[in-house]
N, C-alpha and C positions, 0 to 999 in steps of 0.2 A: 245836102239838105233835102228832106222829104218834101214832095210836092204837096200843094194844098189838098188835092184830091186824095192822095194816099193818107194824109193826116186825118181828114174827115172820115175816110173809110175805116181807119183804125178805131175811131170813136164808136162807130156803128158795130163793128165786129166784136168789141169788148163791152157792149152794153150789158148792164146787170140784168138779172131775171126780172121780167115784167116791166122793164123800163125802156124798151126800144122806142115806144111812142114819145117818151120825154126827150130822148136823144134826138129823134127825128125832128121834133119841134124846135130844139135848139139849133140843129143844123139848118133848118129852113129859115130861121131868123138871122143866123150869122152868115151863111153862104148859100142863099136860095138857088143860085145858078148851078150849084154842084149836084143837086138832087137827081137830076135826070141822068147823070153819068155814074151813079152809085148802085146800079142794079146788081152788079156782081158782089158788092159788099153785103147787101141785104140777103142775097141768096146764100152766101157763105155763112152768115150769121144764122139764118133759119135752119140750114142743114146741120150745122154744128150743134145748135141748141135743141134740135128736134122740135121745131116750132109746130104748134097745133093749129089746124084750120078746121072750120065747121063746114060740113057737107049739107046739101039740101035737106037731107033726112034729119038733120040736127045732130047727127053723130060726129065724133071728132076723128081726125086723121092726122098723121105725122108727115112733116117734110124732112126727109133724111137723104143721105147719099144712097141708101140701100133700096129705096123705092123710086128713084129718079128714072124717068124715061127719056127726057130731053131737058133743055135749059129751064123750062117752066112747067113741065108736065110730070105728074107723079101718079102712082097707083096705090090702091088699098086692097090688101088681100082679104080683109074681113068682110068687105062689102062688094068685092069683085067689080070695082069701078076704077076709072082713071079720071084725073081732073087737072086743070091748069091752075097755076098759083100766081097771084100778084105778090111778089116778094116784099114790096114796100108796105102794103097794107095787110099782108098775111091773110088774104082771102082767096077762096077757091071758086072756080067757075067751070063751065063746059064739061060737066060730068058725062062720062060714057061708060058703057059696060066694058069690063076688062077681065078676061079669063086668065088665071094663072097657068102659064105654060112651064110646068115643072113636074118631074117625076115624084117629087116629095110633097105634092099638094095635100095628100092625106095627113102627113105628119104636121104640116103647117096648120091645118084645121084643128088637129088635136092639141097642138101647142097653144093656139088661140084660146080654146075653151079653158084649158088648165091655167094659163098665165093670166087671163082676164079675171078668173075667180080669185087667184092668189093676190093680184094687185089690188082688187077691190077690198080684200081683207086687210091689207097692210097699209094702204094709202088712202087718205080722205078723198082724193080725186087723182086720177092718173089716166094716161093714154098709152096704149101699147101698139106695137107693130111687129109682125112676123113676116120676114121676107126671105126668099131663096137667094143665096149668094154663093156662086160657084158650087163646090161640093159641101157646102155648109148651109145652115139656116141662121139668119140674124134675128135675134130676139131683143127687142128694144122696149124701153119704158121711160117715160118722162112724167114726173109729178111736180106740179108747181103749187106754191102756196104764197099768195100775195097779201100783204097787210099794210098798204100804204098809209092807212090812218095811224098805224103804230110805227111807221118809218122803217119797215123791213120787208124784203121779198126773198124768196128762196126757190131753188130748183134742184131736184134729184134726177139724175140721168143714169140709166143702166144700159149697157151694151154687152150682149153675149153672142158668141158664135158656137153653134152646135155642129161639131164635125161628125158627119154621118158615117164616116168610115171607122173612126175610132171611138165613137160615142163619148168623146171628151168635149168639155165646154170651157172656153176661155173668154175673158171679157174684162170689163172695168165698171166701177161705180164712181160717178162724179157728183159732188155736192157743191153748190154755189149759193152763198147767202150774202146779201147786202143789207147793212144797217146804217141808216143815215140821219138819225136824230142828233142834232147838235154835233155833227161830225160826219165821218165817212169811213166806215169800216167794211171791208169785204173779205170773206173767207172762201177760198176755193181749195178743195181737197179731192183726192182720188185714191182708189185702191184697185189693184189688179186681182182678178179672180180666176182660179183654175179648179174645175170640177170634173168628176167622172161619174157618168150615170147613163142609163138607157131607158127609153120610153118617155113620152111627153110628161106624164104625171111625175115621174121620178126626177126628171130634169128640173121641173118647176119647183119641186120640194127642195132640191139642193140649192137652187137660186135663192129661194126664200130664206133658207138657213144662212147663206152667205151674207145676204143683205141685213138680216137681223143681227148677225155678229158684228158687221161693220157699224151699224147704228149704235150698238152697245159700246163699241170701241170709241166712237165719237163722244158718246155721253160721258164715259169715264175721262176722256181727255179734257172735255170742257170743265168737269168738276175739278180736276187737278189744276187746270189753269186758273179757275176762279178762286180756289183756295190757296194757290201758291203764287205763280208768276204774276198774274193780274193783280192779286191782292197786294203784292209788294211794290207795285208801280205807284201807288198813292196811299196816303194816310187815310185810315178809316175816320179819324178825328183830327182836327187841327192841333197845333202844338199846345193849345190851352187845355186839351183833353175834353173840351165841351163842344157840343153840336151847335152850329150856327142856326138861329131861328130866322130863316130867310124872309119870312113875312114881316119881320121887324127890322130888316136890314137898313131901311131908310132912317130909322131912329137911333141906331147905334152911335155911341160916342166911341171913336176908334180906340183910344187908350184905355178907358175904364171898362167899357162893356165887353169888348172883345179881348183886349190884351190882359185884363185883370188889374191893371195899374190905375193910377189917377190921371185923369185927363188934364192936359195943360191949358 
């Protein structure tokens, strides 16, 4: 049987987009003594979900495995700084200058410029990160859209690895959407991507094409589900073939008004 700590940690690590604070509030109310021992669960969640922190400048930066320096310290190549992170509150502090020690610094700067322009064009709001990784460069993007007043939240995450020897790009796109009005529905989907291109601008163009294609595939799939499988799950009309006027439901006489027969 799983321990209480591992069970609570699993809740945190599987929190839907934009709802970590809600999960944290539930954990605090149910098992307040466990919070202090769940630092690794918050760190795992933040790095896996590419959590966003605000810097002193007001700019955003990512928490990922690719820009980790130590347990709670990360760096940002766009602003040449390092910072510490409180994984529970997702807040940054102790910012310091941090120079990229990579022979590919020029390529990273070029990718930043091109990828920032492309992400601004295709996403209402997004945060990117470009980091050296062995003999490759990690190109990351996260775009969040939260609409709690409409009972849904969503996250788009892209991860690409540009191999500098072969000029090939491999990666994945992940989409996570949670809808929770009068129910609890969550969709998680992903797609692997393989590209071949050279030069920062060309790489970014190919990434944009791949992401546009995947979005179109998702749109077609949703249309098919709505008109096919989902539509077959329930009747559009009750067996009487008449719509129920819900505002009058309190005054209906079951047999006559709804069923069409005479009430007893």
